[in-house]
Phi, psi and omega in degrees: 000155172310317180300320179294316177297319179296322178294317183301312181303312184294324180294323178290322172299317179297326180277002179073035181239067188299324187285325177288327176299311180308312179308317183288321181289326176293324178296315179296322182285340178291334180267322190225079183307329182261012183295113187298307180301326176289322173297315171304309183297321180296310181299322180291320180293325179292314180304314181290337180270005180066030176257074197286329178293313174304311178303319182293320179300307184297313183291332172301325176282317187290319188299318181289335179281314183285330185044057178239155175300322176304313184300312185289329173297318180293320176300315183299315181299318178299314184297318182292325176293340177260012172084033181237066184301312177305319182284326175294318181299323179291322178293318179295325179291328170299314176298324175292326177304318186284330179217085192295335183269006185283110185292326180294320175299312180304319179290324176296325176295319178299314178299316175300312177306308184303317182290331179279006178085023178239068184291335177288319178294320182293322179292324179296314176302312186290323176299318179305320182298316186284355175278346179287138171294351175269357185291152185236173183308325177295328182289320178294321180286334173294320177301311178305314181295323180292319178295322174295316176300333176271005180075019182249073187284331174297325177286327178294317179300333183276353181286127176276113179259112183305136180063017171263134175265176183298320181292318176304315184296316181296316183303313182295314181298323173301314182298314182298323180294321181295320181297320182298334181280350178288137191289310189265154176297327178292315178297318173302317180296319175295321180295323180297321186066056176309130179261137179296128174298142174076000000 
């Protein structure tokens, strides 16, 4: 049954086997082609298998059916990895509507803005994330990264990242500088390694 295939696919995803997971989700879709959870599972499996174009197509169908923050976050991630930062930002904003307090989604919006050539907006969004008492190390680092992408290395160095030493800060800024030198938004996104929310 589709439900059994979806459970199998999720188990394969949890076990780190996205190709086998995709096979199970496709089996569910053979019986129920419009099944939202199966489409979301297939898109997630494609994303984890680095089949980003297929993932973007599948998740564009799945997200409106499932209407979850996780689905729109995964769609945004696939879109940004295919070099479509404005469309990715729109998907992340849909995720934020469904889960307004999600700091990872807000941080993804900031990165999408920066990759779309709006570093000032990205930095503003990222700074707002770091004002939350729930913000974590990765959120501060995203702000640093966006500032380096904008050519504001002094401002990036001035960001206080909890539990980071000076050597950590220097190494991170060097990595961010390497990312800035990558020509395409998709290449930058792959180097950044945006994580699918949820």
